C-alpha positions in Angstrom: -31.2 -11.9 253.0 -29.1 -12.1 249.9 -26.2 -13.9 251.7 -28.8 -16.6 253.1 -30.3 -17.0 249.2 -27.2 -17.1 248.1 -26.1 -19.7 250.5 -28.9 -21.9 249.6 -29.0 -21.5 246.0 -25.2 -22.3 245.8 -25.1 -25.5 247.6 -28.5 -27.0 246.6 -29.0 -25.5 243.3 -32.3 -23.6 241.9 -34.4 -26.7 241.8 -33.7 -28.1 245.3 -33.1 -24.7 247.0 -36.2 -24.0 249.4 -37.5 -20.6 250.4 -38.0 -22.3 254.0 -34.3 -23.0 254.2 -33.4 -19.4 252.8 -35.8 -17.7 255.5 -34.4 -20.3 258.1 -30.6 -19.2 257.4 -31.3 -15.5 257.1 -33.1 -15.5 259.9 -36.1 -13.5 258.9 -39.8 -14.4 258.2 -41.5 -15.9 255.3 -44.0 -12.9 254.9 -41.0 -10.3 254.8 -39.1 -12.6 252.6 -42.0 -12.6 249.8 -42.8 -8.7 250.6 -39.4 -8.5 249.0 -39.4 -11.2 246.3 -42.4 -12.5 244.7 -41.3 -16.0 244.0 -38.2 -18.4 243.9 -37.4 -17.6 240.5 -37.6 -13.8 241.1 -35.1 -14.4 244.0 -32.7 -16.4 242.0 -32.7 -13.8 239.5 -31.9 -11.1 241.7 -29.2 -13.3 243.7 -27.8 -14.2 240.4 -27.7 -10.5 238.8 -26.4 -9.4 242.0 -23.7 -11.6 242.4 -22.2 -11.3 238.9 -22.5 -7.6 238.9 -20.7 -7.6 242.0 -18.0 -9.8 241.0 -17.5 -8.1 237.7 -17.3 -4.8 239.3 -14.0 -6.3 241.6 -12.9 -8.0 238.3 -12.7 -4.9 236.8 -10.2 -3.3 239.3 -8.4 -6.7 239.9 -7.8 -7.1 236.2 -7.2 -3.5 235.3 -3.0 -4.3 235.0 -3.9 -6.3 231.9 -1.7 -9.9 233.2 -0.8 -11.7 230.2 -0.1 -15.0 231.7 -2.5 -17.7 231.9 -2.4 -18.7 235.3 -1.8 -15.0 236.6 -5.0 -14.1 235.1 -7.1 -17.1 236.4 -5.3 -16.6 240.0 -6.5 -13.0 240.0 -10.0 -14.3 239.2 -10.0 -16.8 241.8 -8.4 -14.0 244.5 -11.2 -11.6 243.2 -13.6 -14.4 244.2 -12.0 -15.0 247.6 -11.9 -11.3 248.8 -15.7 -11.1 247.8 -16.2 -14.1 250.0 -15.3 -12.1 253.0 -18.7 -9.8 252.6 -20.7 -12.7 250.6 -19.3 -16.2 251.8 -21.0 -18.2 249.2 -20.4 -15.9 246.1 -17.8 -18.0 244.9 -19.4 -21.0 245.1 -22.9 -19.3 243.8 -20.9 -18.4 240.5 -19.9 -22.1 240.2 -23.7 -23.4 241.1 -24.5 -20.8 238.3 -22.1 -22.3 235.8 -23.0 -25.9 236.7 -27.2 -25.1 236.9 -29.0 -27.3 234.4 -32.8 -26.9 235.9 -34.8 -26.0 232.8 -37.0 -23.8 234.5 -34.1 -21.4 235.2 -31.3 -22.3 232.8 -32.2 -19.5 230.2 -32.0 -17.0 233.1 -29.1 -18.4 234.4 -27.3 -18.4 231.1 -28.3 -14.8 230.7 -27.4 -13.7 233.7 -24.0 -15.6 234.3 -23.1 -14.4 230.8 -21.4 -11.4 231.5 -19.2 -12.8 234.3 -18.1 -15.6 231.5 -17.6 -12.9 228.8 -15.3 -11.0 231.5 -13.1 -14.0 231.6 -13.0 -14.9 228.4 -12.0 -11.2 227.5 -9.1 -11.5 230.3 -7.9 -14.7 228.7 -7.7 -13.0 225.3 -4.5 -11.4 226.6 -2.8 -14.6 226.6 -0.5 -15.9 223.8 -0.8 -19.6 223.1 2.6 -19.7 221.7 4.2 -19.9 225.3 2.5 -23.5 225.6 4.2 -26.5 224.8 3.5 -28.3 221.5 1.6 -31.1 222.6 -1.0 -28.8 225.1 -4.1 -28.4 223.3 -5.8 -25.1 225.2 -9.5 -26.6 225.1 -8.1 -29.3 227.1 -5.9 -27.4 229.1 -9.0 -25.0 230.0 -11.2 -27.7 230.6 -8.7 -29.8 232.9 -8.0 -26.5 234.8 -11.7 -25.5 235.4 -12.4 -28.9 236.8 -9.5 -28.6 239.0 -10.4 -25.5 240.6 -14.1 -26.4 240.8 -12.9 -29.3 242.8 -10.8 -27.2 245.0 -13.6 -24.7 245.4 -16.2 -27.5 246.3 -13.3 -29.0 249.0 -12.8 -25.3 250.6 -16.7 -25.3 251.1 -16.7 -28.8 252.3 -16.6 -28.1 256.4 -19.3 -25.3 255.7 -17.2 -22.2 256.1 -15.1 -21.1 253.2 -11.3 -20.5 254.2 -10.3 -18.3 251.6 -6.5 -18.3 252.5 -6.4 -22.2 252.2 -8.0 -21.9 249.0 -5.8 -19.6 247.3 -2.9 -21.4 248.6 -4.4 -24.6 247.2 -5.1 -22.8 244.0 -1.3 -21.3 244.1 0.2 -24.7 244.7 -1.6 -25.9 241.8 -1.1 -23.3 239.2 2.8 -23.3 239.8 2.7 -27.3 239.4 0.6 -26.4 236.2 3.0 -24.0 235.0 5.7 -26.5 234.6 4.0 -29.1 232.9 2.3 -26.7 230.0 4.5 -24.2 228.9 7.4 -24.8 226.5 10.8 -25.1 228.2 
């Protein structure tokens, strides 16, 4: 049930996600669904909370080595998402969907639920020193550019309906390798 809800919310966003689609994907009855979840907002809150707690637990372990390189930190985050996708195939896309969610009905809940994840990422990136960046690289623009590209690579990885974590990580690794050569001071 969690995977079914996560899949529909991740692909369609909160507003367009329907419980009919979720029960169909999960292969359960609507009655059973509403036995556990009173409404769509309650279900979204549960799935969002579950997804963030699960990924943060894994990030705590994976980032415990305290990497200090910008791209190593980001790669470990994406590697964590990819490993989670083996159990929860749509968890990486759900995280991205939560970051992108703009529906007024659920936006406050979404911000509250995704907050611990964004804080964990921010905390991990604090160990990176901007001093290694080339003088003409603006960190804010770098963050934005890398974020949009990683999002695009992820969306491409889900294009065929099945997340190929190995291809995803290879694409991320190649992109980060190229960016290191561009943004780091020589």
